[in-house]
KOLMAR-307418 format. One line per field, with one value per atom (N, C-alpha, C, O, CB): residue number from 0; atom name; residue in one letter; x, y, z. Coordinates in nm, 3 decimals, padded with zeros to 5 digits. Glycine has a CB too. Layout:
<rs>
resi = (NUM ...)
name = (CA ...)
resn = (a ...)
xx = (X ...)
yy = (Y ...)
zz = (Z ...)
</rs>
This chain:
<rs>
resi = (0 0 0 0 0 1 1 1 1 1 2 2 2 2 2 3 3 3 3 3 4 4 4 4 4 5 5 5 5 5 6 6 6 6 6 7 7 7 7 7 8 8 8 8 8 9 9 9 9 9 10 10 10 10 10 11 11 11 11 11 12 12 12 12 12 13 13 13 13 13 14 14 14 14 14 15 15 15 15 15 16 16 16 16 16 17 17 17 17 17 18 18 18 18 18 19 19 19 19 19 20 20 20 20 20 21 21 21 21 21 22 22 22 22 22 23 23 23 23 23 24 24 24 24 24 25 25 25 25 25 26 26 26 26 26 27 27 27 27 27 28 28 28 28 28 29 29 29 29 29 30 30 30 30 30 31 31 31 31 31 32 32 32 32 32 33 33 33 33 33 34 34 34 34 34 35 35 35 35 35 36 36 36 36 36 37 37 37 37 37 38 38 38 38 38 39 39 39 39 39 40 40 40 40 40 41 41 41 41 41 42 42 42 42 42 43 43 43 43 43 44 44 44 44 44 45 45 45 45 45 46 46 46 46 46 47 47 47 47 47 48 48 48 48 48 49 49 49 49 49 50 50 50 50 50 51 51 51 51 51 52 52 52 52 52 53 53 53 53 53 54 54 54 54 54 55 55 55 55 55 56 56 56 56 56 57 57 57 57 57 58 58 58 58 58 59 59 59 59 59 60 60 60 60 60 61 61 61 61 61 62 62 62 62 62 63 63 63 63 63 64 64 64 64 64 65 65 65 65 65 66 66 66 66 66 67 67 67 67 67 68 68 68 68 68 69 69 69 69 69 70 70 70 70 70 71 71 71 71 71 72 72 72 72 72 73 73 73 73 73 74 74 74 74 74 75 75 75 75 75 76 76 76 76 76 77 77 77 77 77 78 78 78 78 78 79 79 79 79 79 80 80 80 80 80 81 81 81 81 81 82 82 82 82 82 83 83 83 83 83 84 84 84 84 84 85 85 85 85 85 86 86 86 86 86 87 87 87 87 87 88 88 88 88 88 89 89 89 89 89 90 90 90 90 90 91 91 91 91 91 92 92 92 92 92 93 93 93 93 93 94 94 94 94 94 95 95 95 95 95 96 96 96 96 96 97 97 97 97 97 98 98 98 98 98 99 99 99 99 99 100 100 100 100 100 101 101 101 101 101 102 102 102 102 102 103 103 103 103 103 104 104 104 104 104 105 105 105 105 105 106 106 106 106 106 107 107 107 107 107 108 108 108 108 108 109 109 109 109 109 110 110 110 110 110 111 111 111 111 111 112 112 112 112 112 113 113 113 113 113 114 114 114 114 114 115 115 115 115 115 116 116 116 116 116 117 117 117 117 117 118 118 118 118 118 119 119 119 119 119 120 120 120 120 120 121 121 121 121 121 122 122 122 122 122)
name = (N CA C O CB N CA C O CB N CA C O CB N CA C O CB N CA C O CB N CA C O CB N CA C O CB N CA C O CB N CA C O CB N CA C O CB N CA C O CB N CA C O CB N CA C O CB N CA C O CB N CA C O CB N CA C O CB N CA C O CB N CA C O CB N CA C O CB N CA C O CB N CA C O CB N CA C O CB N CA C O CB N CA C O CB N CA C O CB N CA C O CB N CA C O CB N CA C O CB N CA C O CB N CA C O CB N CA C O CB N CA C O CB N CA C O CB N CA C O CB N CA C O CB N CA C O CB N CA C O CB N CA C O CB N CA C O CB N CA C O CB N CA C O CB N CA C O CB N CA C O CB N CA C O CB N CA C O CB N CA C O CB N CA C O CB N CA C O CB N CA C O CB N CA C O CB N CA C O CB N CA C O CB N CA C O CB N CA C O CB N CA C O CB N CA C O CB N CA C O CB N CA C O CB N CA C O CB N CA C O CB N CA C O CB N CA C O CB N CA C O CB N CA C O CB N CA C O CB N CA C O CB N CA C O CB N CA C O CB N CA C O CB N CA C O CB N CA C O CB N CA C O CB N CA C O CB N CA C O CB N CA C O CB N CA C O CB N CA C O CB N CA C O CB N CA C O CB N CA C O CB N CA C O CB N CA C O CB N CA C O CB N CA C O CB N CA C O CB N CA C O CB N CA C O CB N CA C O CB N CA C O CB N CA C O CB N CA C O CB N CA C O CB N CA C O CB N CA C O CB N CA C O CB N CA C O CB N CA C O CB N CA C O CB N CA C O CB N CA C O CB N CA C O CB N CA C O CB N CA C O CB N CA C O CB N CA C O CB N CA C O CB N CA C O CB N CA C O CB N CA C O CB N CA C O CB N CA C O CB N CA C O CB N CA C O CB N CA C O CB N CA C O CB N CA C O CB N CA C O CB N CA C O CB N CA C O CB N CA C O CB N CA C O CB N CA C O CB N CA C O CB)
resn = (m m m m m e e e e e t t t t t l l l l l d d d d d l l l l l k k k k k s s s s s k k k k k t t t t t q q q q q a a a a a a a a a a q q q q q y y y y y s s s s s l l l l l n n n n n l l l l l i i i i i k k k k k v v v v v s s s s s l l l l l d d d d d h h h h h l l l l l v v v v v t t t t t p p p p p d d d d d a a a a a e e e e e n n n n n k k k k k a a a a a p p p p p d d d d d v v v v v d d d d d a a a a a t t t t t e e e e e a a a a a a a a a a m m m m m k k k k k q q q q q l l l l l s s s s s v v v v v i i i i i e e e e e a a a a a k k k k k k k k k k e e e e e l l l l l v v v v v n n n n n k k k k k y y y y y p p p p p c c c c c s s s s s n n n n n e e e e e m m m m m l l l l l k k k k k e e e e e l l l l l i i i i i k k k k k d d d d d h h h h h e e e e e r r r r r i i i i i i i i i i t t t t t q q q q q l l l l l g g g g g k k k k k s s s s s m m m m m s s s s s r r r r r y y y y y y y y y y e e e e e r r r r r y y y y y r r r r r d d d d d v v v v v s s s s s l l l l l r r r r r d d d d d l l l l l l l l l l n n n n n r r r r r v v v v v i i i i i e e e e e e e e e e h h h h h k k k k k n n n n n i i i i i a a a a a w w w w w r r r r r l l l l l k k k k k r r r r r y y y y y l l l l l v v v v v a a a a a)
xx = (00.083 00.000 00.087 00.056 -00.094 00.198 00.285 00.352 00.370 00.390 00.391 00.455 00.358 00.396 00.509 00.234 00.134 00.116 00.105 00.000 00.112 00.099 00.220 00.205 00.081 00.339 00.461 00.464 00.507 00.584 00.420 00.417 00.323 00.357 00.374 00.204 00.109 00.159 00.136 -00.028 00.227 00.284 00.394 00.404 00.339 00.476 00.584 00.526 00.575 00.673 00.422 00.358 00.297 00.307 00.251 00.234 00.174 00.282 00.264 00.091 00.393 00.503 00.562 00.592 00.613 00.578 00.632 00.536 00.580 00.658 00.407 00.307 00.313 00.308 00.167 00.324 00.333 00.460 00.456 00.332 00.570 00.696 00.684 00.733 00.810 00.620 00.601 00.515 00.542 00.537 00.411 00.327 00.407 00.391 00.207 00.492 00.574 00.670 00.687 00.653 00.734 00.826 00.757 00.810 00.889 00.638 00.564 00.525 00.532 00.440 00.483 00.439 00.557 00.537 00.368 00.677 00.795 00.870 00.959 00.889 00.834 00.906 00.913 01.018 00.841 00.805 00.804 00.893 00.926 00.661 00.930 01.014 01.161 01.237 00.997 01.202 01.344 01.370 01.485 01.397 01.268 01.285 01.275 01.181 01.179 01.373 01.365 01.239 01.192 01.491 01.185 01.065 01.099 01.213 00.993 01.001 01.018 01.126 01.192 00.887 01.145 01.247 01.382 01.473 01.202 01.395 01.517 01.559 01.678 01.629 01.460 01.487 01.467 01.381 01.395 01.548 01.533 01.403 01.358 01.654 01.343 01.220 01.244 01.356 01.160 01.138 01.145 01.181 01.115 01.010 01.286 01.335 01.231 01.209 01.467 01.167 01.067 00.948 00.896 01.019 00.906 00.795 00.835 00.755 00.750 00.959 01.009 01.011 00.969 01.148 01.060 01.067 00.928 00.906 01.139 00.834 00.696 00.634 00.566 00.610 00.658 00.603 00.665 00.597 00.623 00.795 00.861 00.809 00.799 01.012 00.777 00.722 00.587 00.553 00.709 00.509 00.379 00.394 00.313 00.301 00.498 00.518 00.611 00.648 00.573 00.647 00.745 00.698 00.585 00.776 00.785 00.753 00.739 00.656 00.861 00.819 00.814 00.678 00.619 00.926 00.628 00.497 00.387 00.294 00.467 00.400 00.301 00.303 00.199 00.328 00.424 00.433 00.373 00.307 00.578 00.396 00.337 00.186 00.121 00.384 00.129 -00.016 -00.066 -00.166 -00.058 00.003 -00.039 -00.029 -00.115 00.042 00.076 00.093 -00.020 -00.072 00.230 -00.058 -00.166 -00.302 -00.395 -00.164 -00.316 -00.445 -00.476 -00.590 -00.451 -00.374 -00.394 -00.310 -00.200 -00.360 -00.361 -00.280 -00.168 -00.172 -00.368 -00.068 00.042 -00.007 -00.113 00.162 00.071 00.030 00.011 -00.078 00.131 00.095 00.082 -00.054 -00.118 00.196 -00.096 -00.226 -00.340 -00.439 -00.244 -00.328 -00.432 -00.440 -00.549 -00.406 -00.323 -00.323 -00.387 -00.465 -00.179 -00.356 -00.416 -00.567 -00.639 -00.358 -00.614 -00.759 -00.824 -00.931 -00.787 -00.759 -00.811 -00.816 -00.913 -00.726 -00.710 -00.707 -00.819 -00.886 -00.570 -00.840 -00.951 -01.085 -01.170 -00.953 -01.103 -01.229 -01.251 -01.361 -01.229 -01.147 -01.162 -01.189 -01.268 -01.035 -01.125 -01.150 -01.292 -01.353 -01.050 -01.345 -01.486 -01.580 -01.677 -01.519 -01.550 -01.632 -01.628 -01.731 -01.585 -01.510 -01.494 -01.579 -01.650 -01.346 -01.569 -01.645 -01.796 -01.870 -01.608 -01.840 -01.982 -02.036 -02.144 -02.009 -01.959 -02.004 -02.007 -02.095 -01.913 -01.911 -01.910 -02.034 -02.095 -01.785 -02.072 -02.194 -02.317 -02.404 -02.208 -02.324 -02.440 -02.450 -02.559 -02.433 -02.334 -02.335 -02.392 -02.475 -02.193 -02.348 -02.397 -02.546 -02.620 -02.319 -02.592 -02.735 -02.820 -02.920 -02.760 -02.778 -02.856 -02.854 -02.955 -02.801 -02.741 -02.734 -02.823 -02.893 -02.589 -02.821 -02.908 -03.054 -03.136 -02.881 -03.086 -03.226 -03.274 -03.382 -03.246 -03.195 -03.242 -03.176 -03.225 -03.218 -03.068 -02.994 -02.956 -02.962 -03.078 -02.916 -02.880 -02.729 -02.652 -02.927 -02.688 -02.546 -02.479 -02.364 -02.529 -02.549 -02.488 -02.461 -02.359 -02.579 -02.552 -02.530 -02.411 -02.329 -02.657 -02.403 -02.290 -02.157 -02.060 -02.307 -02.155 -02.034 -01.996 -01.879 -02.051 -02.098 -02.073 -02.013 -01.914 -02.204 -02.073 -02.022 -01.883 -01.800 -02.117 -01.857 -01.723 -01.620 -01.509 -01.722 -01.656 -01.563 -01.538 -01.424 -01.619 -01.642 -01.626 -01.538 -01.452 -01.765 -01.561 -01.480 -01.334 -01.244 -01.532 -01.308 -01.171 -01.105 -00.986 -01.170 -01.181 -01.125 -01.086 -00.980 -01.228 -01.170 -01.138 -01.019 -00.937 -01.260 -01.010 -00.893 -00.765 -00.661 -00.910 -00.775 -00.660 -00.617 -00.498 -00.695 -00.713 -00.682 -00.619 -00.521 -00.808 -00.675 -00.621 -00.478 -00.391 -00.710 -00.454 -00.320 -00.221 -00.109 -00.321 -00.264 -00.177 -00.148 -00.035 -00.242 -00.247 -00.226 -00.128 -00.047 -00.359 -00.137 -00.049 00.097 00.187 -00.087 00.122 00.259 00.323 00.446 00.262 00.240 00.293 00.310 00.363 00.203 00.266 00.281 00.429 00.504 00.203 00.469 00.607 00.612 00.535 00.659 00.702 00.709 00.770 00.784 00.791)
yy = (-00.119 00.000 00.125 00.223 00.000 00.120 00.236 00.264 00.381 00.216 00.158 00.181 00.243 00.329 00.050 00.202 00.264 00.410 00.496 00.189 00.437 00.574 00.657 00.770 00.579 00.600 00.669 00.688 00.793 00.590 00.588 00.598 00.709 00.789 00.465 00.715 00.819 00.958 01.055 00.792 00.967 01.095 01.138 01.256 01.087 01.043 01.072 01.119 01.216 00.949 01.052 01.091 01.231 01.310 00.989 01.261 01.392 01.500 01.608 01.395 01.471 01.568 01.590 01.703 01.520 01.483 01.496 01.576 01.659 01.356 01.551 01.626 01.775 01.859 01.570 01.806 01.946 02.011 02.125 01.956 01.938 01.990 02.017 02.120 01.892 01.927 01.948 02.070 02.146 01.825 02.090 02.209 02.337 02.434 02.205 02.336 02.454 02.478 02.592 02.437 02.371 02.386 02.444 02.534 02.252 02.394 02.444 02.589 02.668 02.358 02.625 02.762 02.860 02.978 02.772 02.813 02.900 02.896 02.977 02.860 02.803 02.784 02.911 02.941 02.674 02.985 03.106 03.216 03.312 03.158 03.203 03.305 03.290 03.388 03.299 03.171 03.149 03.113 03.115 03.040 03.080 03.043 03.168 03.246 02.937 03.188 03.302 03.292 03.183 03.309 03.407 03.408 03.377 03.342 03.543 03.391 03.357 03.442 03.396 03.375 03.563 03.652 03.633 03.713 03.799 03.528 03.494 03.603 03.622 03.469 03.673 03.774 03.711 03.625 03.898 03.756 03.709 03.763 03.870 03.752 03.693 03.742 03.872 03.901 03.636 03.947 04.073 04.046 03.967 04.150 04.111 04.087 04.130 04.059 04.162 04.244 04.290 04.195 04.168 04.430 04.145 04.050 03.921 03.860 04.021 03.880 03.760 03.778 03.690 03.724 03.892 03.920 03.924 03.871 04.053 03.986 03.994 03.856 03.825 04.083 03.773 03.637 03.554 03.475 03.568 03.573 03.499 03.541 03.458 03.520 03.669 03.714 03.650 03.618 03.867 03.632 03.568 03.424 03.374 03.573 03.357 03.217 03.199 03.086 03.143 03.308 03.303 03.218 03.230 03.443 03.133 03.046 03.130 03.099 02.938 03.233 03.318 03.386 03.393 03.423 03.436 03.500 03.399 03.430 03.564 03.279 03.176 03.141 03.122 03.049 03.134 03.104 03.215 03.189 03.080 03.341 03.453 03.445 03.470 03.587 03.409 03.395 03.286 03.304 03.366 03.173 03.062 03.096 03.058 02.939 03.166 03.204 03.296 03.283 03.273 03.387 03.479 03.411 03.450 03.600 03.311 03.248 03.138 03.123 03.192 03.062 02.949 02.964 03.018 02.817 02.916 02.920 02.817 02.726 02.895 02.832 02.736 02.602 02.594 02.789 02.499 02.364 02.351 02.279 02.262 02.420 02.413 02.468 02.410 02.492 02.579 02.637 02.545 02.532 02.775 02.482 02.389 02.269 02.223 02.342 02.219 02.107 02.147 02.071 02.058 02.268 02.315 02.324 02.290 02.452 02.369 02.381 02.242 02.223 02.456 02.146 02.009 01.950 01.884 01.921 01.973 01.922 01.982 01.912 01.952 02.114 02.179 02.117 02.094 02.331 02.091 02.032 01.894 01.864 02.020 01.812 01.679 01.690 01.612 01.594 01.785 01.802 01.850 01.810 01.900 01.934 01.977 01.858 01.844 02.086 01.774 01.655 01.564 01.513 01.577 01.546 01.462 01.517 01.443 01.454 01.648 01.712 01.697 01.661 01.860 01.726 01.720 01.577 01.556 01.773 01.480 01.341 01.295 01.219 01.248 01.342 01.307 01.359 01.287 01.363 01.482 01.538 01.462 01.429 01.688 01.435 01.364 01.224 01.176 01.357 01.158 01.021 01.016 00.931 00.962 01.108 01.104 01.136 01.077 01.203 01.232 01.264 01.147 01.113 01.384 01.084 00.972 00.852 00.784 00.930 00.828 00.713 00.737 00.645 00.687 00.859 00.889 00.875 00.831 01.031 00.913 00.911 00.772 00.730 01.007 00.699 00.572 00.448 00.337 00.572 00.465 00.353 00.250 00.129 00.286 00.301 00.216 00.194 00.283 00.280 00.076 00.043 00.034 00.077 -00.088 -00.021 -00.036 00.100 00.118 -00.122 00.196 00.329 00.395 00.462 00.416 00.375 00.431 00.373 00.446 00.402 00.242 00.178 00.229 00.253 00.026 00.244 00.296 00.437 00.466 00.297 00.524 00.660 00.661 00.744 00.745 00.570 00.559 00.523 00.577 00.454 00.430 00.391 00.509 00.531 00.271 00.583 00.699 00.805 00.864 00.759 00.828 00.925 00.880 00.962 00.941 00.752 00.701 00.718 00.749 00.552 00.698 00.717 00.864 00.892 00.672 00.955 01.098 01.137 01.220 01.185 01.079 01.105 01.055 01.120 01.038 00.938 00.879 00.968 00.992 00.737 01.017 01.104 01.234 01.280 01.133 01.293 01.418 01.396 01.480 01.472 01.283 01.252 01.239 01.288 01.123 01.172 01.158 01.293 01.319 01.064 01.377 01.511 01.594 01.668 01.585 01.580 01.656 01.618 01.700 01.632 01.495 01.451 01.527 01.539 01.302 01.578 01.646 01.797 01.865 01.621 01.847 01.990 02.025 01.955 02.032 02.133 02.180 02.283 02.379 02.240 02.263 02.352 02.486 02.573 02.287)
zz = (00.000 00.000 00.000 -00.067 00.121 00.078 00.086 -00.047 -00.083 00.194 -00.122 -00.251 -00.349 -00.428 -00.307 -00.344 -00.431 -00.395 -00.482 -00.422 -00.265 -00.220 -00.262 -00.308 -00.069 -00.247 -00.286 -00.437 -00.486 -00.240 -00.511 -00.657 -00.702 -00.790 -00.720 -00.642 -00.681 -00.641 -00.713 -00.617 -00.526 -00.486 -00.582 -00.617 -00.344 -00.625 -00.719 -00.852 -00.910 -00.740 -00.900 -01.025 -01.014 -01.108 -01.064 -00.902 -00.882 -00.879 -00.935 -00.753 -00.813 -00.808 -00.947 -00.983 -00.711 -01.024 -01.160 -01.248 -01.327 -01.221 -01.234 -01.310 -01.277 -01.366 -01.283 -01.147 -01.105 -01.160 -01.204 -00.951 -01.156 -01.209 -01.359 -01.407 -01.182 -01.431 -01.575 -01.603 -01.696 -01.638 -01.522 -01.539 -01.517 -01.591 -01.443 -01.416 -01.389 -01.504 -01.547 -01.257 -01.554 -01.666 -01.788 -01.853 -01.701 -01.819 -01.935 -01.915 -02.009 -01.961 -01.794 -01.770 -01.773 -01.801 -01.636 -01.744 -01.744 -01.877 -01.900 -01.632 -01.963 -02.088 -02.172 -02.228 -02.168 -02.181 -02.264 -02.206 -02.275 -02.278 -02.080 -02.017 -02.054 -02.048 -01.867 -02.091 -02.119 -02.266 -02.310 -02.030 -02.340 -02.480 -02.568 -02.553 -02.523 -02.660 -02.751 -02.838 -02.869 -02.841 -02.876 -02.958 -03.104 -03.135 -02.946 -03.193 -03.334 -03.401 -03.494 -03.408 -03.354 -03.411 -03.343 -03.363 -03.400 -03.263 -03.190 -03.091 -03.065 -03.289 -03.037 -02.935 -02.797 -02.777 -02.953 -02.706 -02.568 -02.510 -02.551 -02.480 -02.417 -02.356 -02.278 -02.236 -02.262 -02.261 -02.188 -02.042 -01.974 -02.198 -01.994 -01.857 -01.754 -01.656 -01.834 -01.775 -01.679 -01.671 -01.563 -01.717 -01.787 -01.788 -01.718 -01.646 -01.933 -01.740 -01.675 -01.524 -01.449 -01.727 -01.480 -01.337 -01.275 -01.166 -01.312 -01.344 -01.293 -01.283 -01.185 -01.384 -01.383 -01.380 -01.269 -01.204 -01.515 -01.248 -01.142 -01.004 -00.914 -01.150 -00.988 -00.860 -00.834 -00.720 -00.858 -00.941 -00.925 -00.877 -00.799 -01.056 -00.926 -00.891 -00.772 -00.738 -01.009 -00.709 -00.602 -00.485 -00.438 -00.555 -00.442 -00.327 -00.201 -00.115 -00.308 -00.188 -00.070 -00.059 00.049 -00.073 -00.170 -00.170 -00.134 -00.059 -00.307 -00.187 -00.157 -00.009 00.053 -00.242 00.049 00.192 00.275 00.376 00.232 00.234 00.309 00.307 00.408 00.250 00.190 00.181 00.273 00.343 00.037 00.274 00.359 00.506 00.585 00.328 00.543 00.684 00.727 00.838 00.706 00.640 00.676 00.669 00.741 00.584 00.583 00.561 00.664 00.707 00.422 00.701 00.789 00.916 00.911 00.717 01.029 01.151 01.143 01.060 01.277 01.228 01.228 01.282 01.344 01.313 01.258 01.297 01.448 01.493 01.249 01.525 01.670 01.716 01.804 01.738 01.657 01.693 01.652 01.724 01.629 01.536 01.492 01.587 01.620 01.348 01.630 01.724 01.857 01.914 01.749 01.906 02.031 02.019 02.112 02.070 01.903 01.881 01.878 01.934 01.749 01.813 01.811 01.951 01.988 01.720 02.028 02.166 02.248 02.324 02.232 02.234 02.306 02.267 02.353 02.278 02.137 02.090 02.153 02.198 01.937 02.156 02.216 02.365 02.420 02.191 02.432 02.576 02.602 02.701 02.636 02.514 02.527 02.510 02.584 02.423 02.412 02.390 02.513 02.556 02.265 02.569 02.688 02.803 02.870 02.731 02.825 02.933 02.910 03.001 02.945 02.788 02.758 02.770 02.825 02.617 02.719 02.731 02.877 02.917 02.650 02.956 03.099 03.169 03.248 03.167 03.140 03.200 03.154 03.234 03.166 03.023 02.968 03.025 03.057 02.816 03.038 03.089 03.231 03.262 03.087 03.317 03.455 03.460 03.539 03.543 03.376 03.373 03.327 03.390 03.283 03.215 03.163 03.258 03.274 03.027 03.320 03.411 03.533 03.577 03.455 03.587 03.702 03.664 03.744 03.755 03.541 03.499 03.459 03.501 03.384 03.379 03.322 03.383 03.363 03.175 03.457 03.515 03.408 03.430 03.626 03.293 03.179 03.179 03.142 03.044 03.221 03.235 03.097 03.081 03.311 02.999 02.866 02.801 02.735 02.775 02.820 02.767 02.838 02.775 02.782 02.969 03.045 02.995 02.978 03.196 02.971 02.921 02.781 02.752 02.918 02.698 02.563 02.569 02.502 02.480 02.649 02.661 02.723 02.686 02.745 02.816 02.874 02.768 02.766 02.986 02.679 02.571 02.477 02.435 02.491 02.445 02.357 02.425 02.361 02.321 02.554 02.629 02.630 02.608 02.773 02.654 02.655 02.519 02.510 02.696 02.413 02.277 02.255 02.199 02.169 02.298 02.283 02.371 02.331 02.319 02.489 02.575 02.509 02.513 02.713 02.448 02.378 02.260 02.241 02.328 02.184 02.070 02.119 02.062 01.988 02.224 02.279 02.329 02.309 02.393 02.394 02.443 02.327 02.336 02.526 02.219 02.102 02.038 01.997 01.999 02.030 01.971 02.055 02.001 01.958 02.187 02.276 02.254 02.274 02.422 02.212 02.187 02.070 02.063 02.159 01.978 01.860 01.880 01.792 01.743 01.993 02.018 02.033 02.101 02.144 01.968 01.979 02.089 02.089 01.843 02.185 02.300 02.263 02.348 02.412)
</rs>
């Protein structure tokens, strides 16, 4: 399975590289009159494709991975708290042991996920 995944990733990367090469080809290939491409146009096109500009956009558009992990951990902790409250209410009301056990398993799963996420937090 991993080789198939690696193969598909390699093919996708090669396809992306080919697209970039084709899109930049007119910037370095002389035109029909054998003139070099316009330097200003080349510079402008390169700025559009600049990796630095793309990274700036992503930084402004999306939070860093640490913040996303913290948000996920908070969400799981909220679920744990809410399920704990619901479990005690339902058990007091219906005395349903199987429902209590089910909610306990779900709570344990969320605790496990939150614990795993905490391991990836960068201090």
